[in-house]
PyMOL Python script that loads the backbone (N, CA, C, O; Angstrom):
from pymol import cmd

cmd.read_pdbstr("""\
ATOM      1  N   UNK A   1     -28.743   2.882  34.668  1.00  0.00           N
ATOM      2  CA  UNK A   1     -28.556   2.358  33.290  1.00  0.00           C
ATOM      3  C   UNK A   1     -27.091   1.805  33.145  1.00  0.00           C
ATOM      4  O   UNK A   1     -26.128   2.459  33.545  1.00  0.00           O
ATOM      5  N   UNK A   2     -26.974   0.644  32.591  1.00  0.00           N
ATOM      6  CA  UNK A   2     -25.684   0.105  32.395  1.00  0.00           C
ATOM      7  C   UNK A   2     -24.991   0.606  31.102  1.00  0.00           C
ATOM      8  O   UNK A   2     -25.640   0.927  30.106  1.00  0.00           O
ATOM      9  N   UNK A   3     -23.734   0.653  31.166  1.00  0.00           N
ATOM     10  CA  UNK A   3     -22.912   1.046  29.944  1.00  0.00           C
ATOM     11  C   UNK A   3     -22.952   0.063  28.930  1.00  0.00           C
ATOM     12  O   UNK A   3     -22.705  -1.111  29.206  1.00  0.00           O
ATOM     13  N   UNK A   4     -23.281   0.479  27.605  1.00  0.00           N
ATOM     14  CA  UNK A   4     -23.282  -0.451  26.528  1.00  0.00           C
ATOM     15  C   UNK A   4     -22.187   0.059  25.605  1.00  0.00           C
ATOM     16  O   UNK A   4     -22.187   1.221  25.197  1.00  0.00           O
ATOM     17  N   UNK A   5     -21.310  -0.776  25.304  1.00  0.00           N
ATOM     18  CA  UNK A   5     -20.167  -0.407  24.457  1.00  0.00           C
ATOM     19  C   UNK A   5     -20.499  -0.917  22.955  1.00  0.00           C
ATOM     20  O   UNK A   5     -20.682  -2.103  22.684  1.00  0.00           O
ATOM     21  N   UNK A   6     -20.548   0.107  22.047  1.00  0.00           N
ATOM     22  CA  UNK A   6     -20.773  -0.204  20.701  1.00  0.00           C
ATOM     23  C   UNK A   6     -19.596   0.172  19.817  1.00  0.00           C
ATOM     24  O   UNK A   6     -19.033   1.247  20.022  1.00  0.00           O
ATOM     25  N   UNK A   7     -19.206  -0.598  18.894  1.00  0.00           N
ATOM     26  CA  UNK A   7     -18.052  -0.313  17.908  1.00  0.00           C
ATOM     27  C   UNK A   7     -18.637  -0.348  16.517  1.00  0.00           C
ATOM     28  O   UNK A   7     -19.203  -1.337  16.050  1.00  0.00           O
ATOM     29  N   UNK A   8     -18.446   0.913  15.823  1.00  0.00           N
ATOM     30  CA  UNK A   8     -18.948   0.968  14.439  1.00  0.00           C
ATOM     31  C   UNK A   8     -17.655   0.691  13.616  1.00  0.00           C
ATOM     32  O   UNK A   8     -16.520   0.927  14.031  1.00  0.00           O
ATOM     33  N   UNK A   9     -17.948   0.185  12.457  1.00  0.00           N
ATOM     34  CA  UNK A   9     -16.998  -0.133  11.391  1.00  0.00           C
ATOM     35  C   UNK A   9     -17.552   0.093  10.131  1.00  0.00           C
ATOM     36  O   UNK A   9     -18.769   0.243  10.025  1.00  0.00           O
ATOM     37  N   UNK A  10     -16.716   0.140   9.038  1.00  0.00           N
ATOM     38  CA  UNK A  10     -17.153   0.307   7.763  1.00  0.00           C
ATOM     39  C   UNK A  10     -17.819  -0.913   7.242  1.00  0.00           C
ATOM     40  O   UNK A  10     -17.472  -2.059   7.530  1.00  0.00           O
ATOM     41  N   UNK A  11     -18.895  -0.560   6.378  1.00  0.00           N
ATOM     42  CA  UNK A  11     -19.588  -1.705   5.785  1.00  0.00           C
ATOM     43  C   UNK A  11     -18.629  -2.543   4.873  1.00  0.00           C
ATOM     44  O   UNK A  11     -17.847  -1.964   4.119  1.00  0.00           O
ATOM     45  N   UNK A  12     -18.687  -3.828   4.940  1.00  0.00           N
ATOM     46  CA  UNK A  12     -17.817  -4.741   4.228  1.00  0.00           C
ATOM     47  C   UNK A  12     -18.686  -5.483   3.243  1.00  0.00           C
ATOM     48  O   UNK A  12     -19.909  -5.565   3.360  1.00  0.00           O
ATOM     49  N   UNK A  13     -17.972  -6.024   2.253  1.00  0.00           N
ATOM     50  CA  UNK A  13     -18.686  -6.889   1.230  1.00  0.00           C
ATOM     51  C   UNK A  13     -19.522  -8.088   1.994  1.00  0.00           C
ATOM     52  O   UNK A  13     -20.637  -8.426   1.598  1.00  0.00           O
ATOM     53  N   UNK A  14     -18.944  -8.634   3.007  1.00  0.00           N
ATOM     54  CA  UNK A  14     -19.675  -9.754   3.625  1.00  0.00           C
ATOM     55  C   UNK A  14     -20.943  -9.339   4.378  1.00  0.00           C
ATOM     56  O   UNK A  14     -21.750 -10.156   4.822  1.00  0.00           O
ATOM     57  N   UNK A  15     -21.061  -8.024   4.490  1.00  0.00           N
ATOM     58  CA  UNK A  15     -22.254  -7.440   5.177  1.00  0.00           C
ATOM     59  C   UNK A  15     -23.445  -7.195   4.280  1.00  0.00           C
ATOM     60  O   UNK A  15     -24.555  -6.968   4.759  1.00  0.00           O
ATOM     61  N   UNK A  16     -23.218  -7.240   2.980  1.00  0.00           N
ATOM     62  CA  UNK A  16     -24.287  -6.812   1.952  1.00  0.00           C
ATOM     63  C   UNK A  16     -25.381  -7.671   1.964  1.00  0.00           C
ATOM     64  O   UNK A  16     -26.494  -7.161   1.839  1.00  0.00           O
ATOM     65  N   UNK A  17     -25.270  -9.004   2.105  1.00  0.00           N
ATOM     66  CA  UNK A  17     -26.514  -9.889   2.163  1.00  0.00           C
ATOM     67  C   UNK A  17     -27.384  -9.609   3.365  1.00  0.00           C
ATOM     68  O   UNK A  17     -28.609  -9.639   3.244  1.00  0.00           O
ATOM     69  N   UNK A  18     -26.799  -9.334   4.536  1.00  0.00           N
ATOM     70  CA  UNK A  18     -27.547  -9.010   5.616  1.00  0.00           C
ATOM     71  C   UNK A  18     -28.169  -7.611   5.584  1.00  0.00           C
ATOM     72  O   UNK A  18     -29.259  -7.361   6.099  1.00  0.00           O
ATOM     73  N   UNK A  19     -27.434  -6.747   4.968  1.00  0.00           N
ATOM     74  CA  UNK A  19     -27.972  -5.360   4.771  1.00  0.00           C
ATOM     75  C   UNK A  19     -29.244  -5.440   3.884  1.00  0.00           C
ATOM     76  O   UNK A  19     -30.279  -4.842   4.178  1.00  0.00           O
ATOM     77  N   UNK A  20     -29.103  -6.211   2.789  1.00  0.00           N
ATOM     78  CA  UNK A  20     -30.265  -6.462   1.927  1.00  0.00           C
ATOM     79  C   UNK A  20     -31.502  -6.948   2.650  1.00  0.00           C
ATOM     80  O   UNK A  20     -32.602  -6.457   2.395  1.00  0.00           O
ATOM     81  N   UNK A  21     -31.334  -7.939   3.579  1.00  0.00           N
ATOM     82  CA  UNK A  21     -32.387  -8.634   4.267  1.00  0.00           C
ATOM     83  C   UNK A  21     -33.027  -7.607   5.275  1.00  0.00           C
ATOM     84  O   UNK A  21     -34.245  -7.531   5.438  1.00  0.00           O
ATOM     85  N   UNK A  22     -32.065  -6.786   5.971  1.00  0.00           N
ATOM     86  CA  UNK A  22     -32.586  -5.850   6.908  1.00  0.00           C
ATOM     87  C   UNK A  22     -33.328  -4.668   6.315  1.00  0.00           C
ATOM     88  O   UNK A  22     -34.166  -4.053   6.973  1.00  0.00           O
ATOM     89  N   UNK A  23     -33.039  -4.382   5.172  1.00  0.00           N
ATOM     90  CA  UNK A  23     -33.585  -3.148   4.453  1.00  0.00           C
ATOM     91  C   UNK A  23     -34.485  -3.543   3.387  1.00  0.00           C
ATOM     92  O   UNK A  23     -34.778  -2.721   2.519  1.00  0.00           O
ATOM     93  N   UNK A  24     -34.991  -4.816   3.367  1.00  0.00           N
ATOM     94  CA  UNK A  24     -35.958  -5.223   2.341  1.00  0.00           C
ATOM     95  C   UNK A  24     -37.215  -4.352   2.502  1.00  0.00           C
ATOM     96  O   UNK A  24     -37.585  -4.021   3.628  1.00  0.00           O
ATOM     97  N   UNK A  25     -37.857  -3.986   1.428  1.00  0.00           N
ATOM     98  CA  UNK A  25     -39.150  -3.270   1.509  1.00  0.00           C
ATOM     99  C   UNK A  25     -40.309  -3.866   2.292  1.00  0.00           C
ATOM    100  O   UNK A  25     -41.232  -3.196   2.754  1.00  0.00           O
ATOM    101  N   UNK A  26     -40.182  -5.168   2.400  1.00  0.00           N
ATOM    102  CA  UNK A  26     -41.258  -5.897   3.270  1.00  0.00           C
ATOM    103  C   UNK A  26     -41.093  -5.677   4.716  1.00  0.00           C
ATOM    104  O   UNK A  26     -41.988  -6.028   5.485  1.00  0.00           O
ATOM    105  N   UNK A  27     -39.926  -5.077   5.176  1.00  0.00           N
ATOM    106  CA  UNK A  27     -39.793  -4.929   6.613  1.00  0.00           C
ATOM    107  C   UNK A  27     -40.704  -3.904   7.290  1.00  0.00           C
ATOM    108  O   UNK A  27     -40.895  -2.792   6.800  1.00  0.00           O
ATOM    109  N   UNK A  28     -41.247  -4.305   8.406  1.00  0.00           N
ATOM    110  CA  UNK A  28     -42.251  -3.424   9.080  1.00  0.00           C
ATOM    111  C   UNK A  28     -41.891  -1.994   9.300  1.00  0.00           C
ATOM    112  O   UNK A  28     -42.784  -1.147   9.305  1.00  0.00           O
ATOM    113  N   UNK A  29     -40.661  -1.674   9.478  1.00  0.00           N
ATOM    114  CA  UNK A  29     -40.262  -0.359   9.802  1.00  0.00           C
ATOM    115  C   UNK A  29     -40.559   0.602   8.691  1.00  0.00           C
ATOM    116  O   UNK A  29     -40.735   1.796   8.936  1.00  0.00           O
ATOM    117  N   UNK A  30     -40.621   0.117   7.484  1.00  0.00           N
ATOM    118  CA  UNK A  30     -40.887   0.987   6.307  1.00  0.00           C
ATOM    119  C   UNK A  30     -42.251   1.653   6.368  1.00  0.00           C
ATOM    120  O   UNK A  30     -42.462   2.727   5.804  1.00  0.00           O
ATOM    121  N   UNK A  31     -43.161   1.005   7.056  1.00  0.00           N
ATOM    122  CA  UNK A  31     -44.498   1.580   7.220  1.00  0.00           C
ATOM    123  C   UNK A  31     -44.483   2.883   7.872  1.00  0.00           C
ATOM    124  O   UNK A  31     -45.314   3.747   7.589  1.00  0.00           O
ATOM    125  N   UNK A  32     -43.574   3.047   8.727  1.00  0.00           N
ATOM    126  CA  UNK A  32     -43.457   4.279   9.693  1.00  0.00           C
ATOM    127  C   UNK A  32     -42.415   5.288   9.281  1.00  0.00           C
ATOM    128  O   UNK A  32     -42.139   6.212  10.047  1.00  0.00           O
ATOM    129  N   UNK A  33     -41.782   5.150   8.032  1.00  0.00           N
ATOM    130  CA  UNK A  33     -40.750   6.110   7.619  1.00  0.00           C
ATOM    131  C   UNK A  33     -41.344   7.473   7.156  1.00  0.00           C
ATOM    132  O   UNK A  33     -40.616   8.433   6.906  1.00  0.00           O
ATOM    133  N   UNK A  34     -42.678   7.511   7.056  1.00  0.00           N
ATOM    134  CA  UNK A  34     -43.251   8.791   6.658  1.00  0.00           C
ATOM    135  C   UNK A  34     -42.999   9.063   5.208  1.00  0.00           C
ATOM    136  O   UNK A  34     -42.314   8.270   4.562  1.00  0.00           O
ATOM    137  N   UNK A  35     -43.486  10.087   4.677  1.00  0.00           N
ATOM    138  CA  UNK A  35     -43.402  10.468   3.324  1.00  0.00           C
ATOM    139  C   UNK A  35     -41.987  11.056   2.986  1.00  0.00           C
ATOM    140  O   UNK A  35     -41.597  11.165   1.823  1.00  0.00           O
ATOM    141  N   UNK A  36     -41.272  11.414   4.037  1.00  0.00           N
ATOM    142  CA  UNK A  36     -39.909  12.043   3.710  1.00  0.00           C
ATOM    143  C   UNK A  36     -38.936  10.961   3.391  1.00  0.00           C
ATOM    144  O   UNK A  36     -37.930  11.314   2.776  1.00  0.00           O
ATOM    145  N   UNK A  37     -39.059   9.752   3.692  1.00  0.00           N
ATOM    146  CA  UNK A  37     -37.913   8.754   3.328  1.00  0.00           C
ATOM    147  C   UNK A  37     -38.430   7.985   2.061  1.00  0.00           C
ATOM    148  O   UNK A  37     -37.627   7.395   1.338  1.00  0.00           O
ATOM    149  N   UNK A  38     -39.690   7.995   1.815  1.00  0.00           N
ATOM    150  CA  UNK A  38     -40.184   7.159   0.683  1.00  0.00           C
ATOM    151  C   UNK A  38     -39.935   5.744   0.959  1.00  0.00           C
ATOM    152  O   UNK A  38     -39.394   5.411   2.014  1.00  0.00           O
ATOM    153  N   UNK A  39     -40.341   4.783  -0.034  1.00  0.00           N
ATOM    154  CA  UNK A  39     -40.188   3.330   0.167  1.00  0.00           C
ATOM    155  C   UNK A  39     -39.543   2.865  -1.110  1.00  0.00           C
ATOM    156  O   UNK A  39     -40.071   2.943  -2.219  1.00  0.00           O
ATOM    157  N   UNK A  40     -38.269   2.340  -0.833  1.00  0.00           N
ATOM    158  CA  UNK A  40     -37.469   1.809  -1.919  1.00  0.00           C
ATOM    159  C   UNK A  40     -38.060   0.529  -2.439  1.00  0.00           C
ATOM    160  O   UNK A  40     -38.594  -0.237  -1.636  1.00  0.00           O
ATOM    161  N   UNK A  41     -38.006   0.228  -3.755  1.00  0.00           N
ATOM    162  CA  UNK A  41     -38.457  -1.079  -4.185  1.00  0.00           C
ATOM    163  C   UNK A  41     -37.374  -2.060  -4.035  1.00  0.00           C
ATOM    164  O   UNK A  41     -36.236  -1.685  -3.752  1.00  0.00           O
ATOM    165  N   UNK A  42     -37.657  -3.251  -4.203  1.00  0.00           N
ATOM    166  CA  UNK A  42     -36.672  -4.339  -4.095  1.00  0.00           C
ATOM    167  C   UNK A  42     -35.642  -4.311  -5.113  1.00  0.00           C
ATOM    168  O   UNK A  42     -34.481  -4.627  -4.851  1.00  0.00           O
ATOM    169  N   UNK A  43     -36.042  -3.928  -6.320  1.00  0.00           N
ATOM    170  CA  UNK A  43     -35.234  -3.646  -7.492  1.00  0.00           C
ATOM    171  C   UNK A  43     -34.169  -2.504  -7.103  1.00  0.00           C
ATOM    172  O   UNK A  43     -32.960  -2.675  -7.255  1.00  0.00           O
ATOM    173  N   UNK A  44     -34.701  -1.390  -6.616  1.00  0.00           N
ATOM    174  CA  UNK A  44     -33.855  -0.217  -6.249  1.00  0.00           C
ATOM    175  C   UNK A  44     -32.882  -0.604  -5.176  1.00  0.00           C
ATOM    176  O   UNK A  44     -31.715  -0.213  -5.216  1.00  0.00           O
ATOM    177  N   UNK A  45     -33.321  -1.327  -4.267  1.00  0.00           N
ATOM    178  CA  UNK A  45     -32.321  -1.774  -3.155  1.00  0.00           C
ATOM    179  C   UNK A  45     -31.257  -2.691  -3.702  1.00  0.00           C
ATOM    180  O   UNK A  45     -30.102  -2.603  -3.284  1.00  0.00           O
ATOM    181  N   UNK A  46     -31.607  -3.576  -4.630  1.00  0.00           N
ATOM    182  CA  UNK A  46     -30.648  -4.385  -5.250  1.00  0.00           C
ATOM    183  C   UNK A  46     -29.664  -3.700  -6.122  1.00  0.00           C
ATOM    184  O   UNK A  46     -28.526  -4.157  -6.231  1.00  0.00           O
ATOM    185  N   UNK A  47     -30.050  -2.596  -6.769  1.00  0.00           N
ATOM    186  CA  UNK A  47     -29.129  -1.689  -7.623  1.00  0.00           C
ATOM    187  C   UNK A  47     -28.250  -1.030  -6.675  1.00  0.00           C
ATOM    188  O   UNK A  47     -27.045  -0.985  -6.925  1.00  0.00           O
ATOM    189  N   UNK A  48     -28.714  -0.519  -5.624  1.00  0.00           N
ATOM    190  CA  UNK A  48     -27.917   0.272  -4.602  1.00  0.00           C
ATOM    191  C   UNK A  48     -26.866  -0.606  -4.041  1.00  0.00           C
ATOM    192  O   UNK A  48     -25.698  -0.219  -3.997  1.00  0.00           O
ATOM    193  N   UNK A  49     -27.227  -1.770  -3.611  1.00  0.00           N
ATOM    194  CA  UNK A  49     -26.281  -2.740  -3.125  1.00  0.00           C
ATOM    195  C   UNK A  49     -25.187  -3.069  -4.229  1.00  0.00           C
ATOM    196  O   UNK A  49     -23.991  -3.036  -3.938  1.00  0.00           O
ATOM    197  N   UNK A  50     -25.578  -3.350  -5.350  1.00  0.00           N
ATOM    198  CA  UNK A  50     -24.676  -3.697  -6.422  1.00  0.00           C
ATOM    199  C   UNK A  50     -23.657  -2.549  -6.581  1.00  0.00           C
ATOM    200  O   UNK A  50     -22.448  -2.781  -6.626  1.00  0.00           O
ATOM    201  N   UNK A  51     -24.162  -1.330  -6.664  1.00  0.00           N
ATOM    202  CA  UNK A  51     -23.259  -0.170  -6.747  1.00  0.00           C
ATOM    203  C   UNK A  51     -22.228  -0.176  -5.628  1.00  0.00           C
ATOM    204  O   UNK A  51     -21.043   0.043  -5.882  1.00  0.00           O
ATOM    205  N   UNK A  52     -22.676  -0.433  -4.342  1.00  0.00           N
ATOM    206  CA  UNK A  52     -21.723  -0.483  -3.277  1.00  0.00           C
ATOM    207  C   UNK A  52     -20.745  -1.564  -3.413  1.00  0.00           C
ATOM    208  O   UNK A  52     -19.572  -1.401  -3.076  1.00  0.00           O
ATOM    209  N   UNK A  53     -21.217  -2.731  -3.925  1.00  0.00           N
ATOM    210  CA  UNK A  53     -20.408  -3.907  -4.106  1.00  0.00           C
ATOM    211  C   UNK A  53     -19.255  -3.516  -5.126  1.00  0.00           C
ATOM    212  O   UNK A  53     -18.085  -3.769  -4.840  1.00  0.00           O
ATOM    213  N   UNK A  54     -19.568  -2.952  -6.212  1.00  0.00           N
ATOM    214  CA  UNK A  54     -18.634  -2.528  -7.193  1.00  0.00           C
ATOM    215  C   UNK A  54     -17.663  -1.455  -6.698  1.00  0.00           C
ATOM    216  O   UNK A  54     -16.475  -1.488  -7.019  1.00  0.00           O
ATOM    217  N   UNK A  55     -18.172  -0.519  -5.926  1.00  0.00           N
ATOM    218  CA  UNK A  55     -17.307   0.554  -5.353  1.00  0.00           C
ATOM    219  C   UNK A  55     -16.296  -0.100  -4.433  1.00  0.00           C
ATOM    220  O   UNK A  55     -15.102   0.181  -4.527  1.00  0.00           O
ATOM    221  N   UNK A  56     -16.773  -1.002  -3.509  1.00  0.00           N
ATOM    222  CA  UNK A  56     -15.843  -1.615  -2.523  1.00  0.00           C
ATOM    223  C   UNK A  56     -14.832  -2.455  -3.327  1.00  0.00           C
ATOM    224  O   UNK A  56     -13.651  -2.346  -2.996  1.00  0.00           O
ATOM    225  N   UNK A  57     -15.124  -3.211  -4.259  1.00  0.00           N
ATOM    226  CA  UNK A  57     -14.221  -3.978  -4.996  1.00  0.00           C
ATOM    227  C   UNK A  57     -13.098  -3.072  -5.605  1.00  0.00           C
ATOM    228  O   UNK A  57     -11.907  -3.375  -5.530  1.00  0.00           O
ATOM    229  N   UNK A  58     -13.538  -1.999  -6.181  1.00  0.00           N
ATOM    230  CA  UNK A  58     -12.695  -0.985  -6.691  1.00  0.00           C
ATOM    231  C   UNK A  58     -11.683  -0.286  -5.766  1.00  0.00           C
ATOM    232  O   UNK A  58     -10.506  -0.115  -6.084  1.00  0.00           O
ATOM    233  N   UNK A  59     -12.233   0.113  -4.578  1.00  0.00           N
ATOM    234  CA  UNK A  59     -11.415   0.872  -3.636  1.00  0.00           C
ATOM    235  C   UNK A  59     -10.867   0.181  -2.501  1.00  0.00           C
ATOM    236  O   UNK A  59      -9.929   0.672  -1.873  1.00  0.00           O
ATOM    237  N   UNK A  60     -11.397  -0.953  -2.183  1.00  0.00           N
ATOM    238  CA  UNK A  60     -10.922  -1.658  -0.920  1.00  0.00           C
ATOM    239  C   UNK A  60     -10.321  -3.025  -1.284  1.00  0.00           C
ATOM    240  O   UNK A  60     -10.070  -3.828  -0.385  1.00  0.00           O
ATOM    241  N   UNK A  61     -10.097  -3.296  -2.491  1.00  0.00           N
ATOM    242  CA  UNK A  61      -9.463  -4.566  -2.992  1.00  0.00           C
ATOM    243  C   UNK A  61      -8.032  -4.691  -2.609  1.00  0.00           C
ATOM    244  O   UNK A  61      -7.385  -5.680  -2.951  1.00  0.00           O
TER     245      UNK A  61
END
""", "prot")
cmd.dss("prot")
cmd.show_as("cartoon", "prot")
cmd.util.cbc("prot")
cmd.orient("prot")
């Protein structure tokens, strides 16, 4: 097995659009989340992202 180097970083404002697309309720992986994770609606996802956006502007500006 080859070594794979991964670098983690904090979520940034520029990431939120991609985050929205990757976590959209229409994504296939949500079918397999089981009952323990539930399924967020598009509106709930938008609200969560907007809260993150406001928090980041306030704390990382």
